[in-house]
C-alpha positions in Angstrom: 101.5 -101.2 27.2 98.0 -99.7 26.9 95.1 -101.8 25.7 92.2 -100.9 23.5 88.5 -100.9 23.7 86.7 -102.0 26.8 90.0 -102.5 28.7 91.7 -99.3 27.7 92.3 -98.0 31.2 94.2 -94.9 29.9 91.2 -93.7 27.8 88.7 -94.5 30.5 90.7 -92.7 33.1 91.3 -89.7 30.8 87.5 -89.5 30.0 86.6 -89.6 33.7 89.5 -87.4 34.7 88.5 -84.6 32.3 85.3 -84.2 34.3 87.2 -84.4 37.6 90.2 -82.1 37.5 89.3 -79.7 40.4 90.9 -80.9 43.7 87.8 -80.2 45.7 85.6 -82.1 43.3 88.0 -85.0 43.3 87.9 -85.0 47.1 84.1 -85.0 47.1 84.0 -87.9 44.8 86.7 -89.8 46.8 84.4 -89.4 49.8 81.1 -90.2 48.2 81.5 -92.7 45.3 82.2 -95.8 47.3 79.3 -95.1 49.7 77.0 -94.8 46.6 78.2 -98.2 45.5 77.8 -99.7 49.0 74.2 -98.3 49.5 73.3 -99.5 46.0 74.3 -103.0 47.1 72.2 -102.6 50.2 69.2 -102.0 48.0 70.1 -104.7 45.5 70.2 -107.2 48.4 66.4 -107.3 48.2 66.3 -108.4 44.6 65.2 -112.1 44.1 67.9 -114.7 44.9 68.8 -117.2 42.3 70.6 -119.3 44.8 71.1 -119.2 48.6 74.6 -119.4 50.0 75.2 -121.7 53.0 75.9 -118.5 55.1 72.8 -116.8 56.4 72.0 -113.6 54.6 74.1 -114.0 51.5 72.3 -114.4 48.2 73.1 -114.9 44.6 71.1 -111.9 43.5 71.7 -108.7 41.4 73.9 -107.3 44.1 76.2 -110.3 43.8 76.1 -110.2 40.0 77.1 -106.6 39.9 79.8 -107.2 42.4 81.3 -109.9 40.3 81.0 -107.9 37.1 82.7 -104.8 38.7 85.4 -107.0 40.4 86.3 -108.9 37.2 86.3 -105.8 35.1 88.6 -103.9 37.5 91.1 -106.8 37.6 90.9 -106.9 33.8 91.8 -103.2 33.7 94.8 -103.5 36.0 95.9 -106.6 37.9 97.3 -104.8 41.1 94.9 -101.9 41.6 92.1 -104.0 40.1 92.6 -106.7 42.6 92.4 -104.2 45.4 89.2 -102.7 43.9 87.8 -106.2 43.5 88.4 -106.9 47.2 86.8 -103.6 48.1 83.8 -104.5 45.9 83.4 -107.9 47.7 83.8 -106.3 51.1 81.1 -103.8 50.1 78.8 -106.6 49.0 79.4 -108.6 52.3 78.9 -105.5 54.4 75.8 -104.4 52.4 74.3 -107.9 52.7 74.8 -108.0 56.5 73.4 -104.5 56.9 70.4 -105.1 54.7 69.7 -108.4 56.4 69.7 -106.7 59.8 67.7 -103.6 58.8 65.1 -105.3 56.7 63.6 -103.7 53.6 61.3 -101.2 55.3 64.2 -99.5 57.1 67.0 -100.2 54.6 65.4 -98.3 51.6 65.0 -95.2 53.8 68.7 -95.4 54.9 69.7 -95.9 51.3 67.6 -93.0 50.0 69.0 -90.6 52.6 72.6 -91.7 51.9 72.2 -91.6 48.1 70.6 -88.2 48.2 73.4 -86.8 50.4 76.2 -88.4 48.3 74.7 -87.4 44.9 74.0 -83.9 46.1 77.6 -83.6 47.3 78.8 -84.7 43.9 76.5 -82.3 41.9 77.7 -79.5 44.2 81.3 -80.6 43.4 80.6 -80.3 39.7 78.5 -77.2 39.7 80.5 -75.1 42.3 84.1 -76.4 41.9 84.5 -78.2 38.6 82.0 -76.0 36.7 81.3 -78.8 34.4 78.4 -81.2 34.1 79.1 -84.7 35.5 80.5 -87.4 33.2 77.3 -89.4 33.6 75.5 -87.0 31.4 77.8 -87.9 28.5 78.4 -91.6 29.2 76.2 -93.1 31.9 77.6 -96.6 31.8 81.2 -95.6 31.7 80.7 -93.1 34.5 79.0 -95.5 36.8 81.4 -98.4 36.0 84.6 -96.3 36.2 83.8 -94.0 39.2 84.8 -96.4 42.0 88.0 -97.5 40.2 88.9 -93.9 39.3 88.8 -92.6 42.8 90.7 -95.6 44.0 93.4 -95.0 41.4 93.5 -91.3 42.4 94.1 -92.3 46.1 96.8 -94.8 45.1 98.5 -92.3 42.9 98.4 -89.5 45.4 99.3 -91.5 48.5 101.8 -94.0 47.0 102.7 -92.7 43.5 101.1 -95.8 42.0 101.0 -96.2 38.2 99.5 -99.2 36.4 102.6 -98.9 34.1 105.4 -96.4 33.6 104.2 -93.3 31.9 100.5 -93.9 32.6 99.9 -90.7 34.5 101.8 -88.5 32.1 99.9 -89.9 29.2 96.6 -89.6 30.9 97.4 -86.0 32.0 98.0 -85.0 28.3 94.7 -86.6 27.3 92.8 -84.9 30.1 94.3 -81.5 29.2 93.4 -82.0 25.5 89.8 -83.1 26.5 89.4 -80.1 28.8 90.7 -77.7 26.1 88.4 -79.2 23.5 85.4 -78.8 25.9 86.4 -75.2 26.7 86.7 -74.4 23.0 83.3 -76.0 22.3 81.8 -74.0 25.2 83.4 -70.8 23.9 81.9 -71.4 20.4 78.5 -71.9 21.8 78.7 -68.6 23.7 79.7 -66.6 20.7 
């Protein structure tokens, strides 16, 4: 049932999950990843517009482009959870556009900076204090940024509703995560001796 390459959800989820196995760190990421995406879209609102939508304040800019890329990618990974993630991305873009339009650049960048610092600090504390492993972004920046929102959404769907993209997904991912963590610990042990 699994796919390969760019749309191999199992491998992406296992990669990201190996860096997020501690329950407190998972909770921290669940609380802070989507606000990072949202506030990034607030800032991207101020990039040049390629086309103005009929509705005031909505622009075809980098925020819109990233929203479409994320949304389509998530749907490509898994139709059900991906559609929900795509909807959340669009809602973030709409909300970020409205907020940015109301705040204006001079206030918006300060709000974004404060929110980003708070959220990123929380995540680094989650990794340093609870996970005791460097963030995934240090090993694969693109994959970590692209998968983070979808990863936390899948975590919530699995925990709250027992959702699986397909039967056996979580069991397979769990094995891969455990193997990845074991490999990382073995490598760490070698470096220490």
